[in-house]
N, C-alpha and C positions, 0 to 999 in steps of 0.2 A: 406349556409356557403361558405366562400371564402378560398381557399387553399393559404397559405402564406409561403414565404421563407425569411429568413434573411441572408444576407452576411456580415460577420464581427461581432465578439463577443468580441471586446476589451473594450474600454472605454464606448461607447454609446450603443453598441449592446444589452447588457443585459436589458437596459431600454426599448428598442423597443420590445424585446422578452416578457418582463413582461406584457406590455400593450396589445400586440397582443394575448397572451395566455388568458388574462382576457376579451377580446372582444367577445361578444356573437355571432358575425357573422364571426369570424375568426377561422380557424384551422391551427395552425403552423405545417407545415409538415417538413421543413428543416431548419437547421442552418449550414451555410458554414463558415469555418475558416481555414486559412492556417497555423496559428501559433499553434504548437502542444500543448503548455501550455494552451492557450485559448480554444482549441478544447476539451481538457480534462475537463476543467472547464464547458464548455457547456454541455458535456455529463453528468456530475455529477448533474447539475442543471436542466436538461431537459430530463428526462428518456424516455419520450414517443415521443421525436422528433428525426428524423434521422439527424445525424451529418455527414457533408461532408467536404472534403478538396478541392474538385474541383467543382467550381460553374457551370461548363458546364452540370453537372447532373441536375441542376435546370432548365437550359434553355431547356433541352431535355424533360422535364416532362410537357406535355401539360395540365396537370390538375392544374398546378400552375397559380393562377390568378394575384398575385401581388408579387413584390420583394422589400424588404427594404434593402438599402445599407448603411453600416456604416463602410467604409474602408478608407485608406489614399487617399488624394486628387488626387495623380497621377494615381490612378486606376479608378477614377470615370467615365471618358469619355468612355473608352472601355467597362466597365461593363454596364453603362447606355445604350449605343448604342446596345449592344448585348441583353440586357433584353428587350428593346423595339422591336427589330427585331424578338424576339421570342414571340411577341404578349402578353407581360405581363405588367401590370401597374407598375409604378415606384415611389418609395418614397426614396429619397436620401439625406444624411446629407449635411450640408453646409460646405464649399462653394461648389456649385454645380459642377463646372468644373474649368479648369485653364484659360480659355479665352472665349471671346464672339463668336469666330468662332465655338468653340465646342458646346456652348449652342444653337447657331442658328441651328446647325445640329440636335440636340436633339429635339428642338421645332418643326422643320419641320417634323421629323420622328414621333413624338407623335401625331401631328395633322393628318398626312396622315393615320396613323393606328387607329385614334380615341381612343387613350389610355390616361389615366390619368397619368401625370408626374409632381411631385411636389418636392420642396426642403423643408427640415426640418427646417423651421423658427418658432421654438416653441413659441417665445415670442408673436408673433402677434395673437396667439390663447389664450393667458392668459387673465383671467378676469380683471386683473389690467390694462393692456394695452388697453383693449376694453373699460374699464371705462374712461380712459384718452381720448380715441377717442370720446366717447360719450360727454364728457365735451367740447372738442375742437369743435366738430361739432355743439354743441348747441350755440356756440358764446360766452360762458361765459368768455373765456379768452380774447376775442376781437381778434384783428389781431395778429397772431403769429409772433414774432420778432426774436427768436433764439431757438436753440436746442443744449444743452451742455451735453455731455455724458462722464462719467468716468467709465472705465471698467479695473480694475487693480488687480493684485494678485502676489504672489510669485510663478511663474510658471503658468500653466503646459507648459514647453518648448517643442516645436514641432521640428521635424527634417526635415519636408518637406514643411513648410510654415511659414511665418513670423507672428509677433504679429497682424498685421492689417488683413491679410488674415484669421487668426484664430479667432480673437475676434470681429472685426468690423462688420461682417455680422449680428450679433445679433442686434446691435443698428442701422445699416443701414436699416434693415428690419422694425424696429419700426418706424424710421423716415419716410420712404416711405409709410408706412401704415397710419400714423397719418396725413401726409400733402400731398397735391396735387402739391406742388411746385417741379420744376425740376432744379437741379443745372446746372450751365453753365461752371463751372471750379472748379478745386480743387488744393490744396496745401498740400503736405505731407512731413513731416520732421521726421527723426528718426535716431537711431544709433544702432549698434550691439556691445554688450559688450563681446560676446563669440568668436568674429572673425570667425564666420562660414558663413558669408554672409547673415544671416537672421536678420532683424531688430527686436529688442526685446523691445524697447520703441519708441513710435511714437505719433505724433500729426497730425491728418488728419482734414483738414478744407474744407468744401464745400461752394462755392460762388454762389450767385443767382443774377438774375437781379432785383428781388424784394428786399425790405429792410429787408432781412432775412439772417441769417448765421447759419451754423451747424458745430459744432466742436466735435472731438472725441479724448479722451486721452486714450491710450492703452499701457499697461505696464505689463511685466512679472517679473519685479524686485521690485515690491512694497512690503513693510513689512506688509501691511494689505490689506485685500480683500475689494474692494469697487465696488459696482454695482449701480450707481446713474445717473439719468437723470434730468436735469432742463430744463423746457420749459417755455419760457417767452412770455407773451402776453401784449397787450396794456391796458388790464383791470385787469387781474389776472395772476398768475404764478403757475406752478406745480413743485413739487419735487417728483420724483419716486425713492424710495429706495428699490431695489429688495431683499436686505438681511434682511429686517424687516419681521418677521412672521405675524405681523399685522401692520396696519397704513402704508402700502406701499405707499399710495398716500396722499400728503398734498396739498391742494389748498390754495394759499396765496392771499388774497385780498390786495395786496400791489403794489405800483408802484410810478411813478412820473408824474408830470404835469409841462410842461414848462410854465413859467409865462412871459418870455420875456428876455430882456437883460438890464443890468444897464448902467449907463453913461460911465463906463470904459469897456464896451463890455463883461462883465461877464454874463454867462448864469444863469438866475434865475429859480429855480425849487421849486416845492412844493411836499413834500413826503407824501404818503398815507400809513397808517398802519392800515389795517382792520383786520377782523377775519380770522382764519385759519380753513378750513373745511377738515375733514378727512372722505372721503367716505368709506362706508362699502363694502368690497370685498368678494365675495363668494370664499371659499378656495377649488379649484379644480386643479388637475394636468393638466398643459397646454399640455403636450405630449398626454395625453389621449384624450383631446378635439381635438387635431390636427389629431390623428389617426381616431377618430370617423368621422371627416370631410372627410378624405381621403376615408374611406370605403363608406361613403354616396355618395361621388362623383362617385365611381365605380357603386353603385346601380343605381344612376340617370343618369349616362353617362354625367355628367357635366364637360366639359373640362376646364372651367375658374374658378380660385380660387385665393385667396389672396397670396398663396404661389406657384402658378404654375410657369413654367419655364420662361414665358414671364415677370412676375414680378421679378423673380430671376435674370434675365439678367441685370436689373438696378444695382444690387449689384455687379455682376461680372464686369460690365463696370467700376464701381468705383474702384474696387480692381486692375484691369488691369492698370488704369490710375495712381493709387497710386504708383505702381511699377515704372512706367515711371517717375513720379514726383520725386521720391527718387533718381533715377539714374541720372536725368538731373538737379536736385536741382532747380526746377522752377515750377511756376504755369502751370497747364495743362488744356487746354480747353476740354469741354465735348460735345460740339455741333459743 
């Protein structure tokens, strides 16, 4: 059994706690929460768990094997650094930290101490996204030409990070998991409607040397909740709709073929409308799969994973450059 502690019992913390308590190899010993109301909630929902207000008690307990962190972004670096320095494995919610310098320090620290350190990128452990990866890797879509993501809702408004830092890590993690292409530049445009300095509607575009483009529409002011990704290929295309309880993935055998140009230089194309395939997806909670993977890494001592800090750094780099692009109102290079 592994002794586990969770720091943070606000929005995401209870989901972590529920899955840890249900894991056959985990014993949840501590929940730490500085907010009195959430601390009271944690006590009422977890009678056999020690509830703390000071996370240093966790650091000082040498019996704790791993710590899960679900706290505001500005607390992440100090918490993560201290957790690793106390020789405990780390599972931290996205975004990992505030900049690449911080994540580089954590990567170096985790490697030197041979500790597992991962970011909570739940989507890349989902059966739906892994089915899409299977389809892409098989070559069924042909050459991938674009990735178009829409993640919008009415709220939840954050006080410490903008809409891109809050929402984009989900779809960036999916993009980097599904493709091996590396962007060379980005453009980010957005506005703040609450005049608090935080962008609440944004359009982030990644540019590549290949004939590929990735675009992200992120919005806290939408009247409807949309969680959709369209992936284009030269042979077929995919639509992933995360809000559907079933039929999350549709594979469209549709596309165009260029026939040439006419005498007046108009491009001539032929449209193809084939069948729509709806793959069957096993219904499992992604967070459970992700935590299972984390515990298995601890068992095996495997330092590399799809959500380790080295992979998470790609996302932090994009978020940092997004902030620069917004401020300077121009395209920003990534290499």
